C-alpha positions as CSV (number, residue, x, y, z in Angstrom):
1,M,88.4,137.3,183.2
2,T,87.0,134.0,182.1
3,I,84.8,131.1,183.1
4,T,86.5,128.5,185.2
5,P,87.5,126.3,183.5
6,F,87.6,128.2,180.2
7,L,85.1,126.8,177.7
8,S,85.4,127.4,173.9
9,T,82.6,128.1,171.6
10,P,81.2,124.9,170.0
11,L,83.6,123.5,167.4
12,P,82.1,121.3,164.6
13,V,83.6,118.1,163.3
14,E,84.4,118.6,159.7
15,P,83.6,116.1,156.9
16,D,87.2,115.6,155.8
17,W,88.1,114.5,159.4
18,I,86.1,111.3,159.4
19,D,88.1,108.2,158.9
20,Y,87.1,104.9,157.2
21,N,85.7,103.7,160.6
22,G,83.1,106.4,160.4
23,H,84.3,108.5,163.3
24,L,86.7,111.3,163.9
25,N,90.3,110.4,162.9
26,M,92.7,110.5,165.9
27,A,94.7,113.3,164.4
28,Y,91.8,115.7,164.4
29,Y,91.2,115.4,168.2
30,N,94.4,117.3,168.4
31,V,93.1,119.9,165.9
32,L,90.0,120.4,168.1
33,F,92.2,120.7,171.3
34,D,94.4,123.3,169.5
35,R,91.4,125.3,168.3
36,G,90.2,125.5,171.9
37,V,93.6,126.7,173.0
38,D,93.5,129.4,170.3
39,Q,90.4,130.8,171.9
40,V,91.9,131.0,175.4
41,W,95.2,132.2,174.0
42,E,93.4,135.3,172.6
43,Q,92.1,136.1,176.0
44,L,95.6,135.8,177.5
45,G,97.1,138.1,174.8
46,F,98.6,135.4,172.4
47,G,96.1,136.2,169.6
48,P,96.9,136.1,165.9
49,D,98.7,139.5,166.0
50,Y,101.0,138.6,168.9
51,R,103.7,136.9,166.8
52,V,103.8,139.8,164.3
53,R,103.8,142.5,167.1
54,S,106.3,140.8,169.5
55,G,108.4,138.3,167.5
56,C,107.3,135.7,170.0
57,T,104.8,132.9,170.0
58,T,104.0,129.6,171.8
59,F,105.1,126.1,170.8
60,S,103.7,122.9,172.1
61,A,106.4,121.0,173.9
62,E,104.3,117.9,174.9
63,F,100.7,116.8,174.6
64,H,99.1,113.5,175.8
65,V,95.6,112.5,174.6
66,C,93.2,109.9,176.1
67,Y,90.5,108.8,173.7
68,L,87.3,108.0,175.7
69,R,84.4,108.0,173.3
70,E,83.9,108.4,169.6
71,I,82.6,111.6,168.0
72,H,81.1,111.7,164.5
73,L,80.2,113.9,161.6
74,G,77.5,116.3,162.8
75,D,78.8,116.5,166.3
76,A,80.3,119.7,167.7
77,V,82.4,119.8,170.9
78,T,83.2,122.4,173.4
79,V,86.9,122.4,174.5
80,S,87.7,123.1,178.1
81,F,91.0,124.6,179.3
82,H,92.2,124.2,182.9
83,L,95.5,126.0,183.7
84,L,97.4,123.6,186.1
85,D,100.7,125.4,186.5
86,H,102.9,128.0,184.9
87,T,106.3,129.7,185.0
88,D,107.3,132.9,183.2
89,K,108.2,130.7,180.2
90,A,105.7,127.8,180.1
91,V,102.2,126.7,180.9
92,H,100.9,123.2,182.0
93,F,97.3,122.6,181.1
94,Y,94.5,120.1,180.9
95,Q,91.7,120.0,178.3
96,E,88.5,118.0,177.6
97,L,86.4,117.7,174.4
98,I,82.9,117.9,175.7
99,H,80.0,116.6,173.6
100,P,76.7,118.7,173.7
101,E,75.1,115.8,175.6
102,G,77.6,116.4,178.4
103,W,79.9,113.4,178.0
104,V,83.7,113.8,177.5
105,S,85.1,112.4,174.3
106,A,88.8,112.9,175.0
107,T,91.1,114.5,177.4
108,G,94.4,116.2,176.7
109,E,97.3,117.4,178.9
110,G,100.0,119.6,177.6
111,V,102.9,121.9,178.1
112,A,103.3,125.0,175.9
113,L,106.5,127.1,175.8
114,H,106.7,130.8,175.2
115,V,109.3,131.2,172.3
116,D,111.2,134.2,171.0
117,Q,111.4,133.4,167.3
118,S,114.6,135.4,166.8
119,G,116.5,132.4,168.3
120,P,114.4,130.6,168.3
121,R,114.6,130.1,172.1
122,V,112.3,129.7,175.1
123,A,111.9,133.2,176.6
124,A,110.0,134.9,179.4
125,M,106.5,136.2,178.6
126,P,106.1,139.9,178.7
127,E,104.6,141.2,181.9
128,D,101.2,142.1,180.5
129,I,100.8,138.5,179.2
130,L,102.2,137.0,182.4
131,R,99.7,139.1,184.4
132,N,96.9,137.5,182.4
133,V,98.3,134.0,182.9
134,R,98.6,134.6,186.7
135,A,95.0,135.8,186.8
136,L,93.8,132.7,185.0
137,Y,95.9,130.4,187.2
138,A,94.4,132.1,190.3
139,A,90.9,131.6,188.9
140,H,91.6,127.9,188.4
141,Q,93.1,127.2,191.8
142,D,89.8,126.1,193.3
143,L,89.2,123.5,190.5
144,A,89.8,119.9,191.4
145,R,92.9,118.4,189.9
146,P,91.7,116.2,187.0
147,E,92.1,112.5,187.5
148,R,93.8,112.0,184.2
149,V,96.6,114.5,184.9
150,G,100.1,113.0,185.1
151,R,99.2,109.6,183.7
152,V,102.0,107.3,182.8
153,M,101.7,105.3,179.6
154,G,102.6,101.6,179.6
155,L,101.2,98.1,179.4
156,R,101.8,97.0,183.0
157,A,101.5,98.9,186.2
């Protein structure tokens, strides 16, 4: 079905995203992570027409970012997606923003919920989508658990 982990097409850093420090503003790391998710979502069946066709969509419930290295105007990153776990209503995943030179700029860990917008309420995914999620999960089972998954934020251990 997909490469393990999933890798997006290269996504360019846009000029309006650069802050007064001369690098990518922190808000736009999330935009890049989200655009990477959009690509894997299409493969799973959550593409742009899914909401119109089904009345359902996905919402982000939680997302944690670790900023490791600056990226700048002129850079493009590839976004990885590693499916860590799932239920019939939610997915837990890990992502990396990968510079063309091979280093990781940032990592993200998130939980997305499948939502029936008529409520709105969290609802089970339809079987065809769930089958795709299960296949991706099975494909990712042999991947090592990323070191940054499950980190706790704080100032003292």
